[in-house]
Residue, then its C-alpha position, 0 to 999 in steps of 0.5 A: m551329905l555334901q553341900n553343893d552351895v559352896n561360895w566359890l568366890a569365898i574359896l578362891v579369895a581364901a586361897i589368894a589370902a593364904f598364898g599372899l600370907g605365905a609370901l609375907w610369913y616366909s619374907r625376910s621381914l618376918f620369918g624367912r631368915q629364921w626358916m632358912a637357918a632352921h633348915g640349914y639352907t645357905p643363900e646359895q641353896l635358897a637361890a637354887l630352890q628359888s630358880s624352879m619355884g614357878k611350878t612349886y607356886a602353882f601346886s601350892f596355890i592348888t593345895y590352898v584351893i583344895m584346903a579352902m574347898v574342904i573348909a567350906l564343905l566342912m562348914g556346910l556339913t556342920g552348919a557353921t555360918t559365921a566367920v567365928q564358926g569358920v575359924v573354930l572349925a578350921v582351927l580344930a581341923w588344923l589341930g587335929f590333922g595339920f599340927t599333928i601330922g606335921l609334928n609327927s613328921n618332924l619328930y622322925s625327920n632331921k629338921r630342927p623344931a624351929a622349922f616346924m614351929i615357923d611352918a605350923g605357925y603359918q598353917l595355923v594363921h592361914v587356916i584362921v584366915m581361910g575360915a574367917i573369910i569363908g564363914a563371913w561369906r556363908 
C-alpha cells in the first residue's frame, strides 16, 4: 500500500538539487566538454540545441520531481527512514533500472561509451543526493 505521508518539501528540494547538480555536471568545468565530444557535437550544434532549452529544462525538472516522488514512495514501502537507507534504495533502483536500461540503449545506438559513462555517472550521483535528502527528512 502506498504511503500518503511523503514529505513534499523534501521531494521538491531533492528535485532542485538534482537539477542543479546537472547544471554543474554538464558545465565546462566538469564534464561538458567531454560530453560534447563523446556525442560528436560541434559548438554550433550545441548552440542550436541550447536555443530551445526552456521547454527541455521544464520537462527535465518534472522528471526529477517524479523520480524524487518515486524514491519517497519506495522508502515508505520498504520502511527506509534514514539518509543512508535512502541512498541504498536509490542506488539499487538506479542499478536495477537506470543503469541497465541506459546501458542496453547505448549498446544499440551509435553513441560512444564515454557519453553513456558521463550520463550514467550523473544519474548515479543525483539519485544518491535525492535518496540522502529524502531519507534525511523522513
